[in-house]
Every structure is written in structure tokens, then in C-alpha cells.
C-alpha positions, 0 to 999 in steps of 0.5 A: 059879424064880430070878425067881419065888421072888424075886417071890412074897414079902412083898407078897401076904401083907402088902399084900393087906389094905392094897390092899383098903382102898384099891380094894376089889374092884378090887384084883384089877384093879389086880394084873392091870393091874400085871402086864400093864404090867410086860410092857413092862419085862420085854421091855426087860430081856430085850433088855438082859440078853441083850446085856449078860449082866453083873452090875449090872443097870440100873446097867450098862445106864445106864453103857453108854449114858450114861456113868459120870456122876451118872446111873449113880451115882444109879441104882446107889445108888437100886437099892441103897437100894431093896433095903435097904428091901425087905429091911426090909419082908420082915423085918417081914412075917416077924415078922407071919407068925411071930405066928400061932405066937407071938401075943405075939412083938414085931415089931421084934426079930424082924425085927432078928434075921432080918436079922442071920441073913442078915447072917451067912450072907452073910458066910459065903458061902452058895453053895447059897442059889440052890438053896435059893431054887428049892426054897422057890419050888417049895414057895410054888407048891404052897401057893398052888395049895392055897390057890386050889383049896380057896378056890374049891371049899370052901363056906366059901371064895369067894363072889360076894356077899362079893366084890362087897360090897367095893366097896359100902364106897366111896361115890364110884363115879364113874369118875375117883375109882375110877380114882384108887384104882386107880392108888394101889393099883397104885402100892402093890403094884407093888413085887411085880412087880420080882422078874425084875430078879434075873435080870438082875442075875445074868445073867453066871452063867446058862448060855445067857443069850441063851435062858434069860434071856428064858424066865426073866423072861417065865415068872416074871412070868406065874406071879407075875401069875397067882398074885397075881390069883387069890389076891387074888380068892380072898381078897376073895371069902372075907373080909368088907371089915371084916375084910380092909381094912388087915389084914396077915395077910389070906391067913391069915385067909381060910385060917382060914375054908375050911381051919380046921385046916391053913389057918393054920399052912400059910399062916403058914409059906408067908408066912415062907418068902416073906419070908425068900427076899425078905430074902436076895434083897434083901440079895444085890442091895443088897450087890452094888450096894454092892460094885460102886459101891465098886469103881467108887470112887464109894462108900467103898472100904471096902465093896468089902473082901473077907473070907477067905471072899471075900465083901464083909463090910463092905457086908454089915454096912453093908446090914444095919445100915441094914435094921435101922434102917429096920425101926424105922419099922414102917410096912409100906405106907410101906416099900413105897412107898419101895421101890416109888418107888426101884425105879421110878426105877431101872427108868425109867432102865434101860428108857430107856437101851435107846433110846440104846444102840440108837442108839449101837450099832446093829450089836450082836448082840442075841439078843433084840429087844424086839418093837414097839420103841420102844413098850415103852420108852415104855409102861414110862417112862410106867408108871414115872412115872405110878406115881411120881406116885400114890405117897404124898407122904411116900414121894416126898419121902423118895425125893427126899431120898435122891436128894439125899443121894447127889447132893450128895456126888457133885456136890462130890466133886472139892472133897471130895478136895481138902479131904482131899488130904493123907489121899488122897496118904497112901493111894494109889488102890487098883488092884484090876481085872485086865482080861482080853482074852477075845475069843479063845476059844482064849486066853481060858481061859489068860489067865483062868487067869493072871489068876485066879492074880494075883487070888488073891494080893490078896483085893480084886482082881477080873477083868473078862473083856472082849469087844470086838464089832466091826462084823464080829463083829456080822454074823457073829452075825447071820448065824447063825455063832458069836459071840465075845461073852460067851455064847461065852467065858463057860463055859470062862473062868468055870469057870477063875475059879471054880476059883480062887474069885476075883471075876469078870465078863464085859463086852462092848463094841462098837467098830470094832477090838478094840484100840479097845474095849479101850483105851476100857474101860481109859481109863474106869477108874481102878483097872485093876491089869493088862491081860492079852492074848494073843500075836499069832501069827504075829508079822508084822513088816511089819504089826506097827505096826497090830497090835491088841496093839501098839497096846495096848502103846503106848497102854494107860494101865496095866501090860500083860502079853502071854501066849504060851501053850505048854500052860500047866498048873500053875505050879511053876517060874518063870524071871525074867530080872532087868535094871535097867529098870522093866519087869523090876521089874514082871516080879519082882512078877508072878512073886512074886504068881503063885508065892505063889498057886501054891506055885512056885519062882522063879529070878531070872536075871542073864546075864553077856555079857562075860569077867569074873573070879570076883569080878565074878560075885559083884558081879552076884550082890550086884546081883541080890540088892540089886534083889530086896530093893529091889522086894520088901523081903524076899526070900522062900525061893521065890527062887533068884538065879542069874548065869550067863555067855552069848554074849548075854542071849538065849542065856543065857535060852534055855540056862537054859530048856533046862537046867531044866524051867520052866512059865513065863518072865516077861520085862519089855520092853526100851527098844525096845518103843515102836519100830514093828518090835518088839513088846517088843524084839529080845531079848524077841521072840526069846526068846518065839519060841524059848523051849520054855515058856509066856512072859509078857512085861510092860510097865510103864505109862509114856509113850512119850516117857519111854521114848524118853528112857530109850532115848536115855540108854542108847544114849548110855551104851553109846557112852561105856562100850562092851562088851568085844569078847568080848560078843556082839550080841543076835540079831535076831528 
């Protein structure tokens, strides 16, 4: 129903008359061929969307196959532009339908008001819009069923003589001219068959994507093709060619003949409903593309800003403003050509990416495999090229101009950044992506729980739950055993993120090892704020150097946090041991973000390991306060500084966890974390093993060489300033 409601839209109401003016009775054949040719694209999208059930549609597939270069940028940009034009086309179609009830109403102001209404609704975040689309789609199916049945059975309805006479108005009935008119008509109306792309764009929100995506795409395409063909058949057999050709209210005019009382208001209402669902679908699609491109840093960063409703209000306003400007042209067929040409460009590269993905990832688990591959790709690509070739020259020129408009600034982006280097240095890059290693279903939910709380602290942050499929995982899935890919982890982790109302999506990569896939994903991004992964239990010291988590800690070019979950629920009390290193300072920031979102209290602990006088306790308290102020600027009331004595740092921390009921301990890595025989350091690993509550260990991003230098300086300092004899050594793990 999502695909059907997104497809049964402006075209059949607005373009039937324009198509008849170009092809006469062959309009029915053009619609049938357009639907049949669409099956090649639909089958390819079934495979792509089930193999990569993530947001973004064609842009995501092109990025996975061709990388994050200019091609994926242009595909995403054209997808956004085409959806923007489509929203304008649908708004104009609504205005024409409204003229049935209000004949004198102006077209452009009405179209602009419709767009503004949906801009407001998208900013407010209408979460029930999907259910509304389903209801409206069911209403449209019922109206078309009545239209077809009455049109075929009523004496004033369909007539073979009227239908056949439509072709008599074309003087040249030779095969080649007729074929040319047919192809031009297919190019005009082909935009009507792109509704199933909405299903692929929303793949990560669909339950059981491996099953429901193919059903949704193929059934919706079949239903829409049948309705388009039969509806145009009834219309061309009811209205004389002189009344039909070029009409933008062809269905309403036909219904007036065989349903004189209810036909006009019924079809007008249906047209209004269909165009409204089209405006909303197109704006949702365009906004999502703009938001994603902004997140990737290739579109202006402002477009990824979220409102207090956690909706991309800047992107919505920009898309709405552009749609209103486009409506000023008032050229319905021209708008359709532009939108169709843009969609065909997107579909061409989206389909072509499937060949490259098959070669790059031959062992990737594909729940749906397109039959007759690669024929489906060649057919889909050929159809796109052929239809683009028969599109209006002005529309193609305009589309080429849009591509150039996008490509030029992308090609010269480095030069532009140099010109605005001073401004860029004053505005640091926004790191807003939290990557969660979600391969293990046992830890994925708790990791997303922590990630969601952190993302909630920053309205611009979002979560990428990353699942890496190795060769062994692909074989397991192929053998019929449960796969650990996105489909397996989506349910629980999505519900966890949804509870916090944070932006969230699942992504899958194929790699030789899990750590290789995670590191590749982190390295290709420049906006990763934090990488969250689970604790490698049991901690085998003999094999620690080759452990995936250890390799991630050593090589990930971003901050890393590792969670050892012991039944983490609500976070009310957090313990943060505070030292002087950079990793401890990262722990301070993570603790405050978690506490502010969870309304928790934080104890900042400093452990004294020597017999000191009371004034030294006061000095350490002052040092602790100074550290917090230096890192946080203002120390909020949620912080409770605490200085305690113990035989060792580890003993002091563990004694505090036994004294009070903490939900979470956050510890920064020691200077020993690069060593192969320890994960975070002797003290950190010991505490993680013995603490009675959940532990989050974090490592601030720095090179291994810098960490080695820091460790050598600290060792040299300890040699020159040895601790008193009363100080006890740290325990070994």
C-alpha cells in the first residue's frame, strides 16, 4: 500500500490527456509497455533493497558500489531535485482538481498553499502519515474500481468506435512514426511507475525486509500497471479525441458522461487525494535525500539541522521553497519530463550498481536474487537511456544544467574550502555520527541504548548500527541458519532507538573480518563522533593482540568506547574515576552527556594511593574541581566530587562501587592501552572484570606513536619522582 499510494498519483489524472494527444489509442499500449519494462527495475530493486535494507535507496547502492565520490553525490542530488519537481507537479495537479469545485480559483496560489501545508506537517513530524497514506491508497483503489466498472458497463461509457477513432487523427500511421510517438509517450508517463522506490528508500523501517520488500515492490507495481492501463482504456473509449487531447482533467470529463451525478465530485476528490499523497511522498523523499547529503558533508551542513521535534526543518523549508518556485512555471508536461529524466538518471545508476556489487561482494547474503541476472540490469539500463533519449530536448537540457550545477561545486570543493579556510577553521567540523558495532544480537541492544542516550544529548547526532557480514556469516545465512545481518538485529535495536526518538539507521558491510569492516566504515567518514562496541568476553590474554576489539582500539581514527554490560537498565548513578590523561577527560564528557539525558547523578572520584595529610586531600579535591571546570566550563549540580584513600587505584574504585549502588562506571584508558598484552590497561581491565555493575571504557583518539611518547614521559617522571613506600602497586588482571 505504501508503494501503491505513492504511485497512484498526479500522472493518471493530469497526464492522460497529454499522453492521448501524442499517441492516441496507443496510450494504452504505452502505459502497458511502461509497466512491463518497469519490472526489470523492480526486480533489481528487490535484490538491492533486501541486500542493503538501509535508507537512501539508489544513492546508498551507488555509494556502496562506486564509493563516496561525485557519482553518488550526483545520484543523491538528482534524486532530491527530481522529488522536488515531482512535489511541484503534484501540487499543480491538486489545484487543477480543485477547480472542479471552485472553477475560478487560481492555480499557482493554491499549489503554493498545498506545499506550505505539507512543509508545516513535515516540520511538526506527522508520524502517522504512513497509516494515512495506506487509508488514502485504499480509498483510491476503491474509486478506480468504481470508475472502471461503471465506465465499462454504462451505455454512455466505453465505446470501441470512440477508442478506435483516437488514432484516426494522426495522418502518418507507418510503423516508425507510430513507434516514435509511442516512445515519446512512454517517456512522458514513465514517472508514474517510480512509486516502488519509496519502499526501497524506507527499507530499514520495514519488518522482515527480506520478505516484505519484494512483495511490496512487485505487488504495488502490478496493481498500478493494471489500474493505469484499464483506466486509460476506459477514458480513451469514452471521450472523443477532440475533448481528450491535451486535457488536464480527462478522467473527470469522462466520469461526467457515465456518472453525471457523482462522477465529477468523486473523481475530483480522488484526484485531490492522489495528488496530496504525491506531494507528501515527494517532499519526504526529497527531504531525506537532502538530509543525508548534508550529513555526508557534501551539501550545506545547515540542511541536517534538527528542530525540537527532531525533524530536519531547514531541509524541509529549503525543499518547500524550491517546490513553490518550480510551480511558477505552470508547465505540467514540462515538469513531468524534468522529473522523469531525473528519476531515470537515478534509476540507471542505481540498477547499474548491482553488477558491480555482485562482483565486489559475491558471498553477500542476498535474500532476493533477481532472476535472469544480468539481463534485468541491461534491460533496465537500456530502458532508462532510451526514454531519456525521447524526452523533451528542453527538459534534457534543463536536467543537464542541473547536473552541471551540482557537479561544478563538487569538483572544485577543495578550492572552495581553501578560499574559505579561515571561516572553516573558525567553525570546527561537526562530528555527529555514533557508530554502533551491532553484529552480536546479545550486545547490540545495550550498545544502542547507550548510543541513543548520547545521541539524545545532541539534537544533531544520529546512530549508525553497523553489521559486518564476513564470509562465514554469508555461508551461515545461505545454509538456512539465522543471519546476523541487519534483518536479524533491526527489530530490537530499532525499538531501543525509537524509544529515545533519535535518528537511526542500520547499515551492512561485507569484509573479511568484523574489525576490518568496522575500520573501513569509520575511515570513509569524517563525521564520526564515537565508535561503540562490546567487551570481548572472555578476555583471552594470549590471543588479545588479534582480538577484533583490540585491533579497533589500535587503529580506529575516532574515539572508541567499549561496553561490558551487566544488566544495564535505567542510569541513575554514574561513577567516573578522574585522572589527568586525555582518556579520563573523554570519560568526563561522556558521563555528563549520559547523565543529562538520563537525569542521573555523577560521582567524580579521585583515589589517593599514598599516606597524605588532610591538606593534601584538600589539594586533591581542588585538583579534581579544577579538572572538571577545565573540561566542562561550568560544573553542574549533577556532579559530586569525591576524594578517597586506598591501597591502589583499582582498590579505591572497586571499594566505591561496593559502597554505593552505581549503575555505570565510565573509565578512561590508561597509557598502556597500545600494549598487546592489555586491552585498556592493567587497572582498567582489572576493574572491568571485578566491578559489580556495567562498565564503559573509553579511548580518546590519538595515534599509537603519540600514546607511546606519552607513556615514556610518564615512566620517566615516575623514575625521578617515586611514590612513597606506602603506595601499593596496581593489581594484575
